[in-house]
Biopython code that builds the backbone (N, CA, C, O; Angstrom):
import numpy as np
from Bio.PDB.StructureBuilder import StructureBuilder

atoms = [
    (1, "MET", "N", (99.337, 103.420, 81.352)),
    (1, "MET", "CA", (100.775, 103.436, 81.566)),
    (1, "MET", "C", (101.045, 103.567, 83.066)),
    (1, "MET", "O", (100.362, 104.323, 83.757)),
    (2, "ALA", "N", (102.022, 102.844, 83.559)),
    (2, "ALA", "CA", (102.375, 102.884, 84.974)),
    (2, "ALA", "C", (102.715, 104.303, 85.397)),
    (2, "ALA", "O", (103.395, 105.038, 84.681)),
    (3, "GLY", "N", (102.233, 104.671, 86.562)),
    (3, "GLY", "CA", (102.500, 105.991, 87.096)),
    (3, "GLY", "C", (101.470, 107.039, 86.709)),
    (3, "GLY", "O", (101.348, 108.065, 87.378)),
    (4, "GLU", "N", (100.727, 106.791, 85.632)),
    (4, "GLU", "CA", (99.731, 107.752, 85.150)),
    (4, "GLU", "C", (98.362, 107.462, 85.766)),
    (4, "GLU", "O", (98.003, 106.296, 85.927)),
    (5, "PRO", "N", (97.590, 108.492, 86.114)),
    (5, "PRO", "CA", (96.247, 108.270, 86.662)),
    (5, "PRO", "C", (95.384, 107.460, 85.694)),
    (5, "PRO", "O", (95.474, 107.618, 84.476)),
    (6, "GLN", "N", (94.563, 106.607, 86.253)),
    (6, "GLN", "CA", (93.656, 105.779, 85.456)),
    (6, "GLN", "C", (92.223, 106.260, 85.705)),
    (6, "GLN", "O", (91.815, 106.425, 86.854)),
    (7, "ASP", "N", (91.469, 106.481, 84.640)),
    (7, "ASP", "CA", (90.106, 107.005, 84.752)),
    (7, "ASP", "C", (89.175, 106.089, 85.539)),
    (7, "ASP", "O", (88.242, 106.563, 86.187)),
    (8, "ASP", "N", (89.421, 104.789, 85.488)),
    (8, "ASP", "CA", (88.525, 103.837, 86.139)),
    (8, "ASP", "C", (89.029, 103.354, 87.502)),
    (8, "ASP", "O", (88.529, 102.356, 88.021)),
    (9, "CYS", "N", (90.009, 104.046, 88.087)),
    (9, "CYS", "CA", (90.620, 103.616, 89.339)),
    (9, "CYS", "C", (90.060, 104.412, 90.520)),
    (9, "CYS", "O", (90.168, 105.637, 90.564)),
    (10, "LEU", "N", (89.469, 103.705, 91.463)),
    (10, "LEU", "CA", (88.917, 104.320, 92.669)),
    (10, "LEU", "C", (89.960, 105.152, 93.407)),
    (10, "LEU", "O", (89.680, 106.284, 93.802)),
    (11, "PHE", "N", (91.171, 104.600, 93.598)),
    (11, "PHE", "CA", (92.188, 105.313, 94.363)),
    (11, "PHE", "C", (92.737, 106.514, 93.604)),
    (11, "PHE", "O", (93.075, 107.522, 94.223)),
    (12, "CYS", "N", (92.833, 106.433, 92.280)),
    (12, "CYS", "CA", (93.236, 107.606, 91.499)),
    (12, "CYS", "C", (92.213, 108.722, 91.678)),
    (12, "CYS", "O", (92.576, 109.897, 91.740)),
    (13, "LYS", "N", (90.937, 108.357, 91.762)),
    (13, "LYS", "CA", (89.886, 109.355, 91.967)),
    (13, "LYS", "C", (89.976, 109.966, 93.363)),
    (13, "LYS", "O", (89.694, 111.152, 93.530)),
    (14, "ILE", "N", (90.364, 109.180, 94.367)),
    (14, "ILE", "CA", (90.573, 109.731, 95.711)),
    (14, "ILE", "C", (91.740, 110.709, 95.680)),
    (14, "ILE", "O", (91.646, 111.803, 96.237)),
    (15, "VAL", "N", (92.844, 110.324, 95.031)),
    (15, "VAL", "CA", (94.010, 111.213, 94.919)),
    (15, "VAL", "C", (93.611, 112.534, 94.256)),
    (15, "VAL", "O", (94.060, 113.602, 94.674)),
    (16, "ALA", "N", (92.768, 112.459, 93.225)),
    (16, "ALA", "CA", (92.352, 113.655, 92.476)),
    (16, "ALA", "C", (91.287, 114.469, 93.209)),
    (16, "ALA", "O", (90.932, 115.560, 92.763)),
    (17, "GLY", "N", (90.774, 113.955, 94.322)),
    (17, "GLY", "CA", (89.734, 114.664, 95.059)),
    (17, "GLY", "C", (88.344, 114.496, 94.480)),
    (17, "GLY", "O", (87.421, 115.217, 94.862)),
    (18, "GLN", "N", (88.181, 113.545, 93.554)),
    (18, "GLN", "CA", (86.880, 113.309, 92.920)),
    (18, "GLN", "C", (85.971, 112.439, 93.781)),
    (18, "GLN", "O", (84.749, 112.489, 93.644)),
    (19, "ILE", "N", (86.561, 111.646, 94.663)),
    (19, "ILE", "CA", (85.815, 110.800, 95.598)),
    (19, "ILE", "C", (86.314, 111.147, 96.992)),
    (19, "ILE", "O", (87.522, 111.190, 97.226)),
    (20, "PRO", "N", (85.388, 111.396, 97.925)),
    (20, "PRO", "CA", (85.825, 111.764, 99.272)),
    (20, "PRO", "C", (86.423, 110.584, 100.029)),
    (20, "PRO", "O", (86.063, 109.429, 99.801)),
    (21, "ALA", "N", (87.332, 110.897, 100.922)),
    (21, "ALA", "CA", (87.940, 109.918, 101.813)),
    (21, "ALA", "C", (88.342, 110.651, 103.082)),
    (21, "ALA", "O", (88.552, 111.864, 103.073)),
    (22, "THR", "N", (88.446, 109.908, 104.168)),
    (22, "THR", "CA", (88.909, 110.492, 105.423)),
    (22, "THR", "C", (90.426, 110.418, 105.439)),
    (22, "THR", "O", (91.008, 109.415, 105.851)),
    (23, "ILE", "N", (91.055, 111.492, 104.987)),
    (23, "ILE", "CA", (92.514, 111.565, 104.861)),
    (23, "ILE", "C", (93.120, 111.754, 106.254)),
    (23, "ILE", "O", (92.684, 112.609, 107.024)),
    (24, "VAL", "N", (94.135, 110.938, 106.561)),
    (24, "VAL", "CA", (94.824, 111.094, 107.847)),
    (24, "VAL", "C", (96.238, 111.639, 107.686)),
    (24, "VAL", "O", (96.789, 112.223, 108.619)),
    (25, "ARG", "N", (96.827, 111.451, 106.511)),
    (25, "ARG", "CA", (98.155, 111.996, 106.213)),
    (25, "ARG", "C", (98.266, 112.156, 104.704)),
    (25, "ARG", "O", (97.608, 111.455, 103.936)),
    (26, "GLU", "N", (99.122, 113.104, 104.294)),
    (26, "GLU", "CA", (99.402, 113.273, 102.872)),
    (26, "GLU", "C", (100.803, 113.833, 102.719)),
    (26, "GLU", "O", (101.218, 114.720, 103.464)),
    (27, "THR", "N", (101.528, 113.304, 101.742)),
    (27, "THR", "CA", (102.851, 113.805, 101.396)),
    (27, "THR", "C", (102.850, 114.127, 99.901)),
    (27, "THR", "O", (101.816, 114.028, 99.240)),
    (28, "ASP", "N", (104.001, 114.510, 99.380)),
    (28, "ASP", "CA", (104.101, 114.775, 97.944)),
    (28, "ASP", "C", (103.824, 113.525, 97.113)),
    (28, "ASP", "O", (103.363, 113.630, 95.976)),
    (29, "THR", "N", (104.105, 112.331, 97.674)),
    (29, "THR", "CA", (103.997, 111.100, 96.885)),
    (29, "THR", "C", (102.933, 110.123, 97.385)),
    (29, "THR", "O", (102.636, 109.141, 96.704)),
    (30, "THR", "N", (102.347, 110.378, 98.575)),
    (30, "THR", "CA", (101.418, 109.410, 99.164)),
    (30, "THR", "C", (100.181, 110.088, 99.747)),
    (30, "THR", "O", (100.171, 111.286, 100.033)),
    (31, "VAL", "N", (99.147, 109.279, 99.909)),
    (31, "VAL", "CA", (97.939, 109.678, 100.633)),
    (31, "VAL", "C", (97.572, 108.515, 101.547)),
    (31, "VAL", "O", (97.610, 107.357, 101.131)),
    (32, "ALA", "N", (97.219, 108.824, 102.789)),
    (32, "ALA", "CA", (96.768, 107.812, 103.742)),
    (32, "ALA", "C", (95.356, 108.177, 104.179)),
    (32, "ALA", "O", (95.085, 109.317, 104.557)),
    (33, "PHE", "N", (94.460, 107.191, 104.123)),
    (33, "PHE", "CA", (93.060, 107.446, 104.482)),
    (33, "PHE", "C", (92.449, 106.212, 105.135)),
    (33, "PHE", "O", (92.930, 105.094, 104.951)),
    (34, "ARG", "N", (91.387, 106.431, 105.896)),
    (34, "ARG", "CA", (90.726, 105.347, 106.618)),
    (34, "ARG", "C", (89.998, 104.425, 105.647)),
    (34, "ARG", "O", (89.339, 104.878, 104.712)),
    (35, "ASP", "N", (90.132, 103.121, 105.888)),
    (35, "ASP", "CA", (89.438, 102.120, 105.084)),
    (35, "ASP", "C", (87.941, 102.203, 105.374)),
    (35, "ASP", "O", (87.544, 102.359, 106.529)),
    (36, "ILE", "N", (87.107, 102.101, 104.339)),
    (36, "ILE", "CA", (85.656, 102.182, 104.544)),
    (36, "ILE", "C", (85.077, 100.874, 105.084)),
    (36, "ILE", "O", (83.919, 100.838, 105.498)),
    (37, "ASN", "N", (85.867, 99.805, 105.085)),
    (37, "ASN", "CA", (85.444, 98.515, 105.630)),
    (37, "ASN", "C", (86.534, 98.021, 106.579)),
    (37, "ASN", "O", (87.219, 97.043, 106.277)),
    (38, "PRO", "N", (86.700, 98.688, 107.724)),
    (38, "PRO", "CA", (87.848, 98.389, 108.596)),
    (38, "PRO", "C", (87.814, 96.969, 109.155)),
    (38, "PRO", "O", (86.767, 96.450, 109.541)),
    (39, "GLN", "N", (89.003, 96.364, 109.183)),
    (39, "GLN", "CA", (89.175, 95.021, 109.720)),
    (39, "GLN", "C", (89.831, 95.037, 111.091)),
    (39, "GLN", "O", (90.125, 93.983, 111.654)),
    (40, "ALA", "N", (90.059, 96.218, 111.625)),
    (40, "ALA", "CA", (90.650, 96.412, 112.953)),
    (40, "ALA", "C", (90.239, 97.805, 113.411)),
    (40, "ALA", "O", (89.817, 98.620, 112.591)),
    (41, "PRO", "N", (90.356, 98.096, 114.715)),
    (41, "PRO", "CA", (89.997, 99.433, 115.186)),
    (41, "PRO", "C", (90.723, 100.548, 114.425)),
    (41, "PRO", "O", (90.140, 101.602, 114.169)),
    (42, "THR", "N", (91.973, 100.325, 114.067)),
    (42, "THR", "CA", (92.682, 101.239, 113.166)),
    (42, "THR", "C", (92.937, 100.478, 111.869)),
    (42, "THR", "O", (93.584, 99.431, 111.870)),
    (43, "HIS", "N", (92.431, 101.003, 110.784)),
    (43, "HIS", "CA", (92.660, 100.410, 109.457)),
    (43, "HIS", "C", (92.777, 101.560, 108.470)),
    (43, "HIS", "O", (91.780, 102.141, 108.041)),
    (44, "VAL", "N", (94.013, 101.872, 108.121)),
    (44, "VAL", "CA", (94.315, 102.988, 107.231)),
    (44, "VAL", "C", (95.021, 102.432, 105.998)),
    (44, "VAL", "O", (95.876, 101.553, 106.105)),
    (45, "LEU", "N", (94.659, 102.948, 104.839)),
    (45, "LEU", "CA", (95.331, 102.591, 103.589)),
    (45, "LEU", "C", (96.331, 103.687, 103.248)),
    (45, "LEU", "O", (96.027, 104.876, 103.348)),
    (46, "VAL", "N", (97.513, 103.276, 102.850)),
    (46, "VAL", "CA", (98.538, 104.215, 102.384)),
    (46, "VAL", "C", (98.778, 103.892, 100.914)),
    (46, "VAL", "O", (99.158, 102.774, 100.567)),
    (47, "ILE", "N", (98.551, 104.879, 100.062)),
    (47, "ILE", "CA", (98.656, 104.657, 98.619)),
    (47, "ILE", "C", (99.636, 105.642, 97.995)),
    (47, "ILE", "O", (99.824, 106.749, 98.500)),
    (48, "PRO", "N", (100.259, 105.233, 96.892)),
    (48, "PRO", "CA", (101.047, 106.211, 96.128)),
    (48, "PRO", "C", (100.097, 107.092, 95.327)),
    (48, "PRO", "O", (99.044, 106.634, 94.883)),
    (49, "LYS", "N", (100.464, 108.333, 95.146)),
    (49, "LYS", "CA", (99.659, 109.206, 94.290)),
    (49, "LYS", "C", (99.755, 108.770, 92.829)),
    (49, "LYS", "O", (98.812, 108.952, 92.058)),
    (50, "ALA", "N", (100.886, 108.202, 92.457)),
    (50, "ALA", "CA", (101.062, 107.667, 91.103)),
    (50, "ALA", "C", (100.420, 106.288, 91.040)),
    (50, "ALA", "O", (100.441, 105.548, 92.024)),
    (51, "HIS", "N", (99.855, 105.942, 89.901)),
    (51, "HIS", "CA", (99.171, 104.664, 89.742)),
    (51, "HIS", "C", (100.137, 103.545, 89.353)),
    (51, "HIS", "O", (100.806, 103.610, 88.321)),
    (52, "TYR", "N", (100.193, 102.532, 90.192)),
    (52, "TYR", "CA", (100.867, 101.263, 89.905)),
    (52, "TYR", "C", (99.885, 100.193, 90.318)),
    (52, "TYR", "O", (99.275, 100.298, 91.382)),
    (53, "LYS", "N", (99.713, 99.153, 89.498)),
    (53, "LYS", "CA", (98.618, 98.207, 89.723)),
    (53, "LYS", "C", (98.732, 97.399, 91.007)),
    (53, "LYS", "O", (97.716, 96.988, 91.567)),
    (54, "ASP", "N", (99.946, 97.165, 91.483)),
    (54, "ASP", "CA", (100.111, 96.397, 92.710)),
    (54, "ASP", "C", (101.493, 96.666, 93.297)),
    (54, "ASP", "O", (102.292, 97.406, 92.723)),
    (55, "ALA", "N", (101.763, 96.054, 94.451)),
    (55, "ALA", "CA", (103.029, 96.296, 95.143)),
    (55, "ALA", "C", (104.231, 95.881, 94.302)),
    (55, "ALA", "O", (105.268, 96.544, 94.333)),
    (56, "ALA", "N", (104.100, 94.794, 93.555)),
    (56, "ALA", "CA", (105.214, 94.331, 92.723)),
    (56, "ALA", "C", (105.535, 95.350, 91.628)),
    (56, "ALA", "O", (106.701, 95.662, 91.387)),
    (57, "ALA", "N", (104.500, 95.865, 90.971)),
    (57, "ALA", "CA", (104.707, 96.873, 89.923)),
    (57, "ALA", "C", (105.290, 98.152, 90.520)),
    (57, "ALA", "O", (106.140, 98.794, 89.904)),
    (58, "LEU", "N", (104.838, 98.521, 91.709)),
    (58, "LEU", "CA", (105.367, 99.708, 92.372)),
    (58, "LEU", "C", (106.846, 99.526, 92.711)),
    (58, "LEU", "O", (107.657, 100.417, 92.455)),
    (59, "ALA", "N", (107.193, 98.394, 93.277)),
    (59, "ALA", "CA", (108.591, 98.137, 93.652)),
    (59, "ALA", "C", (109.502, 98.148, 92.428)),
    (59, "ALA", "O", (110.623, 98.655, 92.489)),
    (60, "ALA", "N", (109.023, 97.590, 91.318)),
    (60, "ALA", "CA", (109.835, 97.548, 90.094)),
    (60, "ALA", "C", (109.920, 98.913, 89.418)),
    (60, "ALA", "O", (110.977, 99.296, 88.914)),
    (61, "GLY", "N", (108.809, 99.646, 89.408)),
    (61, "GLY", "CA", (108.757, 100.899, 88.655)),
    (61, "GLY", "C", (109.159, 102.139, 89.418)),
    (61, "GLY", "O", (109.626, 103.113, 88.828)),
    (62, "ALA", "N", (108.980, 102.111, 90.733)),
    (62, "ALA", "CA", (109.268, 103.310, 91.533)),
    (62, "ALA", "C", (109.657, 102.903, 92.953)),
    (62, "ALA", "O", (108.910, 103.158, 93.898)),
    (63, "PRO", "N", (110.828, 102.269, 93.108)),
    (63, "PRO", "CA", (111.213, 101.797, 94.443)),
    (63, "PRO", "C", (111.285, 102.906, 95.483)),
    (63, "PRO", "O", (111.068, 102.655, 96.668)),
    (64, "GLU", "N", (111.587, 104.132, 95.053)),
    (64, "GLU", "CA", (111.633, 105.240, 96.009)),
    (64, "GLU", "C", (110.245, 105.550, 96.558)),
    (64, "GLU", "O", (110.118, 105.937, 97.719)),
    (65, "ILE", "N", (109.208, 105.387, 95.750)),
    (65, "ILE", "CA", (107.838, 105.603, 96.234)),
    (65, "ILE", "C", (107.405, 104.423, 97.099)),
    (65, "ILE", "O", (106.669, 104.609, 98.068)),
    (66, "ALA", "N", (107.848, 103.218, 96.766)),
    (66, "ALA", "CA", (107.564, 102.067, 97.630)),
    (66, "ALA", "C", (108.138, 102.315, 99.022)),
    (66, "ALA", "O", (107.498, 101.990, 100.022)),
    (67, "ALA", "N", (109.327, 102.881, 99.093)),
    (67, "ALA", "CA", (109.928, 103.211, 100.385)),
    (67, "ALA", "C", (109.109, 104.298, 101.089)),
    (67, "ALA", "O", (108.950, 104.260, 102.309)),
    (68, "ASP", "N", (108.589, 105.265, 100.329)),
    (68, "ASP", "CA", (107.730, 106.302, 100.913)),
    (68, "ASP", "C", (106.492, 105.679, 101.555)),
    (68, "ASP", "O", (106.069, 106.100, 102.631)),
    (69, "ILE", "N", (105.916, 104.681, 100.897)),
    (69, "ILE", "CA", (104.729, 104.002, 101.434)),
    (69, "ILE", "C", (105.067, 103.377, 102.788)),
    (69, "ILE", "O", (104.297, 103.508, 103.740)),
    (70, "LEU", "N", (106.204, 102.708, 102.880)),
    (70, "LEU", "CA", (106.592, 102.082, 104.146)),
    (70, "LEU", "C", (106.859, 103.118, 105.236)),
    (70, "LEU", "O", (106.480, 102.925, 106.391)),
    (71, "ARG", "N", (107.511, 104.212, 104.865)),
    (71, "ARG", "CA", (107.741, 105.292, 105.847)),
    (71, "ARG", "C", (106.421, 105.861, 106.344)),
    (71, "ARG", "O", (106.253, 106.103, 107.539)),
    (72, "GLU", "N", (105.500, 106.071, 105.439)),
    (72, "GLU", "CA", (104.205, 106.628, 105.816)),
    (72, "GLU", "C", (103.378, 105.632, 106.627)),
    (72, "GLU", "O", (102.617, 106.036, 107.506)),
    (73, "ALA", "N", (103.516, 104.351, 106.348)),
    (73, "ALA", "CA", (102.823, 103.348, 107.172)),
    (73, "ALA", "C", (103.267, 103.471, 108.628)),
    (73, "ALA", "O", (102.440, 103.407, 109.537)),
    (74, "GLN", "N", (104.560, 103.644, 108.849)),
    (74, "GLN", "CA", (105.056, 103.819, 110.220)),
    (74, "GLN", "C", (104.589, 105.149, 110.796)),
    (74, "GLN", "O", (104.256, 105.224, 111.979)),
    (75, "ALA", "N", (104.560, 106.192, 109.986)),
    (75, "ALA", "CA", (104.093, 107.496, 110.461)),
    (75, "ALA", "C", (102.619, 107.428, 110.869)),
    (75, "ALA", "O", (102.215, 108.042, 111.857)),
    (76, "VAL", "N", (101.823, 106.684, 110.110)),
    (76, "VAL", "CA", (100.415, 106.487, 110.474)),
    (76, "VAL", "C", (100.329, 105.758, 111.812)),
    (76, "VAL", "O", (99.570, 106.164, 112.692)),
    (77, "ALA", "N", (101.098, 104.691, 111.968)),
    (77, "ALA", "CA", (101.087, 103.933, 113.222)),
    (77, "ALA", "C", (101.481, 104.823, 114.401)),
    (77, "ALA", "O", (100.879, 104.745, 115.473)),
    (78, "ASP", "N", (102.487, 105.663, 114.200)),
    (78, "ASP", "CA", (102.901, 106.589, 115.251)),
    (78, "ASP", "C", (101.796, 107.600, 115.558)),
    (78, "ASP", "O", (101.476, 107.841, 116.722)),
    (79, "GLN", "N", (101.224, 108.179, 114.528)),
    (79, "GLN", "CA", (100.161, 109.176, 114.696)),
    (79, "GLN", "C", (98.951, 108.569, 115.408)),
    (79, "GLN", "O", (98.318, 109.227, 116.233)),
    (80, "GLU", "N", (98.636, 107.323, 115.088)),
    (80, "GLU", "CA", (97.489, 106.638, 115.688)),
    (80, "GLU", "C", (97.823, 106.051, 117.061)),
    (80, "GLU", "O", (96.968, 105.456, 117.717)),
    (81, "GLN", "N", (99.069, 106.225, 117.483)),
    (81, "GLN", "CA", (99.564, 105.750, 118.777)),
    (81, "GLN", "C", (99.370, 104.243, 118.951)),
    (81, "GLN", "O", (98.920, 103.770, 119.995)),
    (82, "LEU", "N", (99.721, 103.510, 117.905)),
    (82, "LEU", "CA", (99.624, 102.052, 117.948)),
    (82, "LEU", "C", (100.864, 101.474, 118.611)),
    (82, "LEU", "O", (101.990, 101.773, 118.213)),
    (83, "GLU", "N", (100.651, 100.651, 119.615)),
    (83, "GLU", "CA", (101.772, 99.975, 120.273)),
    (83, "GLU", "C", (102.426, 98.972, 119.328)),
    (83, "GLU", "O", (103.645, 98.802, 119.315)),
    (84, "SER", "N", (101.586, 98.320, 118.546)),
    (84, "SER", "CA", (102.059, 97.412, 117.506)),
    (84, "SER", "C", (101.061, 97.485, 116.358)),
    (84, "SER", "O", (99.916, 97.901, 116.535)),
    (85, "HIS", "N", (101.507, 97.079, 115.199)),
    (85, "HIS", "CA", (100.632, 97.136, 114.031)),
    (85, "HIS", "C", (101.115, 96.157, 112.971)),
    (85, "HIS", "O", (102.208, 95.599, 113.060)),
    (86, "ARG", "N", (100.284, 95.969, 111.986)),
    (86, "ARG", "CA", (100.639, 95.130, 110.840)),
    (86, "ARG", "C", (100.505, 95.972, 109.585)),
    (86, "ARG", "O", (99.531, 96.707, 109.422)),
    (87, "THR", "N", (101.490, 95.863, 108.696)),
    (87, "THR", "CA", (101.438, 96.503, 107.391)),
    (87, "THR", "C", (101.324, 95.393, 106.358)),
    (87, "THR", "O", (102.158, 94.490, 106.313)),
    (88, "VAL", "N", (100.282, 95.464, 105.522)),
    (88, "VAL", "CA", (99.977, 94.387, 104.579)),
    (88, "VAL", "C", (99.838, 94.952, 103.175)),
    (88, "VAL", "O", (99.155, 95.954, 102.963)),
    (89, "PHE", "N", (100.490, 94.303, 102.221)),
    (89, "PHE", "CA", (100.270, 94.547, 100.795)),
    (89, "PHE", "C", (99.623, 93.290, 100.228)),
    (89, "PHE", "O", (100.230, 92.219, 100.259)),
    (90, "ASN", "N", (98.411, 93.400, 99.713)),
    (90, "ASN", "CA", (97.789, 92.285, 98.997)),
    (90, "ASN", "C", (98.126, 92.469, 97.521)),
    (90, "ASN", "O", (97.810, 93.504, 96.934)),
    (91, "THR", "N", (98.759, 91.477, 96.928)),
    (91, "THR", "CA", (99.179, 91.584, 95.534)),
    (91, "THR", "C", (98.546, 90.453, 94.745)),
    (91, "THR", "O", (98.962, 89.299, 94.842)),
    (92, "GLY", "N", (97.537, 90.800, 93.963)),
    (92, "GLY", "CA", (96.822, 89.837, 93.154)),
    (92, "GLY", "C", (95.498, 89.436, 93.787)),
    (92, "GLY", "O", (95.324, 89.498, 95.005)),
    (93, "GLY", "N", (94.573, 89.026, 92.935)),
    (93, "GLY", "CA", (93.240, 88.653, 93.384)),
    (93, "GLY", "C", (93.229, 87.505, 94.382)),
    (93, "GLY", "O", (92.421, 87.507, 95.311)),
    (94, "GLY", "N", (94.110, 86.525, 94.208)),
    (94, "GLY", "CA", (94.177, 85.394, 95.120)),
    (94, "GLY", "C", (94.636, 85.779, 96.510)),
    (94, "GLY", "O", (94.408, 85.040, 97.468)),
    (95, "ALA", "N", (95.281, 86.931, 96.629)),
    (95, "ALA", "CA", (95.748, 87.421, 97.928)),
    (95, "ALA", "C", (94.763, 88.414, 98.536)),
    (95, "ALA", "O", (94.996, 88.927, 99.631)),
    (96, "GLY", "N", (93.660, 88.690, 97.832)),
    (96, "GLY", "CA", (92.646, 89.586, 98.364)),
    (96, "GLY", "C", (92.687, 91.005, 97.824)),
    (96, "GLY", "O", (91.945, 91.861, 98.304)),
    (97, "GLN", "N", (93.539, 91.279, 96.829)),
    (97, "GLN", "CA", (93.557, 92.626, 96.264)),
    (97, "GLN", "C", (92.278, 92.848, 95.466)),
    (97, "GLN", "O", (91.959, 92.068, 94.568)),
    (98, "THR", "N", (91.546, 93.909, 95.791)),
    (98, "THR", "CA", (90.295, 94.210, 95.090)),
    (98, "THR", "C", (90.337, 95.548, 94.364)),
    (98, "THR", "O", (89.525, 95.791, 93.471)),
    (99, "VAL", "N", (91.269, 96.417, 94.734)),
    (99, "VAL", "CA", (91.471, 97.683, 94.013)),
    (99, "VAL", "C", (92.852, 97.593, 93.378)),
    (99, "VAL", "O", (93.851, 97.387, 94.067)),
    (100, "TRP", "N", (92.898, 97.748, 92.060)),
    (100, "TRP", "CA", (94.140, 97.544, 91.305)),
    (100, "TRP", "C", (94.956, 98.828, 91.232)),
    (100, "TRP", "O", (95.239, 99.359, 90.159)),
    (101, "HIS", "N", (95.324, 99.303, 92.422)),
    (101, "HIS", "CA", (96.211, 100.452, 92.633)),
    (101, "HIS", "C", (96.986, 100.055, 93.888)),
    (101, "HIS", "O", (96.385, 99.789, 94.929)),
    (102, "ALA", "N", (98.293, 100.014, 93.797)),
    (102, "ALA", "CA", (99.114, 99.568, 94.932)),
    (102, "ALA", "C", (98.700, 100.286, 96.208)),
    (102, "ALA", "O", (98.436, 101.488, 96.198)),
    (103, "HIS", "N", (98.647, 99.541, 97.301)),
    (103, "HIS", "CA", (98.311, 100.148, 98.589)),
    (103, "HIS", "C", (98.736, 99.240, 99.731)),
    (103, "HIS", "O", (98.760, 98.016, 99.608)),
    (104, "ALA", "N", (99.068, 99.875, 100.838)),
    (104, "ALA", "CA", (99.405, 99.160, 102.064)),
    (104, "ALA", "C", (98.288, 99.386, 103.067)),
    (104, "ALA", "O", (97.774, 100.496, 103.205)),
    (105, "HIS", "N", (97.918, 98.321, 103.765)),
    (105, "HIS", "CA", (96.965, 98.409, 104.862)),
    (105, "HIS", "C", (97.772, 98.534, 106.153)),
    (105, "HIS", "O", (98.694, 97.753, 106.385)),
    (106, "VAL", "N", (97.435, 99.502, 106.987)),
    (106, "VAL", "CA", (98.016, 99.616, 108.315)),
    (106, "VAL", "C", (96.908, 99.245, 109.292)),
    (106, "VAL", "O", (95.905, 99.948, 109.410)),
    (107, "LEU", "N", (97.106, 98.123, 109.993)),
    (107, "LEU", "CA", (96.091, 97.587, 110.896)),
    (107, "LEU", "C", (96.620, 97.548, 112.313)),
    (107, "LEU", "O", (97.769, 97.171, 112.542)),
    (108, "GLY", "N", (95.790, 97.936, 113.264)),
    (108, "GLY", "CA", (96.201, 97.870, 114.662)),
    (108, "GLY", "C", (95.033, 98.166, 115.579)),
    (108, "GLY", "O", (93.904, 98.377, 115.138)),
    (109, "GLY", "N", (95.337, 98.175, 116.868)),
    (109, "GLY", "CA", (94.323, 98.465, 117.861)),
    (109, "GLY", "C", (93.664, 97.231, 118.435)),
    (109, "GLY", "O", (92.768, 97.348, 119.271)),
    (110, "ARG", "N", (94.083, 96.056, 118.012)),
    (110, "ARG", "CA", (93.618, 94.783, 118.549)),
    (110, "ARG", "C", (94.698, 93.750, 118.279)),
    (110, "ARG", "O", (95.612, 93.992, 117.491)),
    (111, "GLY", "N", (94.595, 92.602, 118.929)),
    (111, "GLY", "CA", (95.536, 91.522, 118.652)),
    (111, "GLY", "C", (95.391, 91.058, 117.221)),
    (111, "GLY", "O", (94.275, 90.865, 116.737)),
    (112, "LEU", "N", (96.496, 90.879, 116.548)),
    (112, "LEU", "CA", (96.496, 90.407, 115.163)),
    (112, "LEU", "C", (97.205, 89.056, 115.151)),
    (112, "LEU", "O", (98.433, 88.990, 115.189)),
    (113, "HIS", "N", (96.440, 88.006, 115.098)),
    (113, "HIS", "CA", (96.967, 86.657, 115.236)),
    (113, "HIS", "C", (97.562, 86.151, 113.932)),
    (113, "HIS", "O", (97.301, 86.692, 112.858)),
    (114, "TRP", "N", (98.356, 85.117, 114.047)),
    (114, "TRP", "CA", (98.993, 84.499, 112.880)),
    (114, "TRP", "C", (98.533, 83.073, 112.781)),
    (114, "TRP", "O", (98.446, 82.416, 113.819)),
    (115, "PRO", "N", (98.237, 82.548, 111.640)),
    (115, "PRO", "CA", (98.305, 83.208, 110.340)),
    (115, "PRO", "C", (97.089, 84.100, 110.117)),
    (115, "PRO", "O", (96.023, 83.861, 110.684)),
    (116, "PRO", "N", (97.256, 85.128, 109.289)),
    (116, "PRO", "CA", (96.124, 86.002, 108.982)),
    (116, "PRO", "C", (95.154, 85.299, 108.024)),
    (116, "PRO", "O", (95.471, 84.259, 107.445)),
    (117, "GLY", "N", (93.985, 85.886, 107.876)),
    (117, "GLY", "CA", (93.031, 85.394, 106.875)),
    (117, "GLY", "C", (92.085, 84.362, 107.361)),
    (117, "GLY", "O", (91.245, 83.885, 106.597)),
]
sb = StructureBuilder()
sb.init_structure("model")
sb.init_model(0)
sb.init_chain("A")
sb.init_seg("    ")
for serial, (resi, resn, name, xyz) in enumerate(atoms, 1):
    if name == "N":
        sb.init_residue(resn, " ", resi, " ")
    sb.init_atom(name, np.array(xyz, "f"), 0.0, 1.0, " ", f" {name:<3s}", serial, name[0])
structure = sb.get_structure()
């Protein structure tokens, strides 16, 4: 069920403290931690503590938490002292989503050219 922790979800296990992560920020509704396979000098994931399979499900089911994710993405960028950054939501396998728990990537610390990918 949307919003409920999933036993087989890597990010739900990070939220529960069952899997270690390098946490950089935490709020009542979000956790931000360093990506284990960084694609930029700064690569932090911001996730909702509640389980939603992707950004679309999060926006539909809990728009207030989706807004929290965006606020925290900016807070991470500020904390990391990024002059500029990119916030990315991959939604669906064709877009590169590999963990089925909504999350935003905060990338910075190098030039990020367009188009990505």
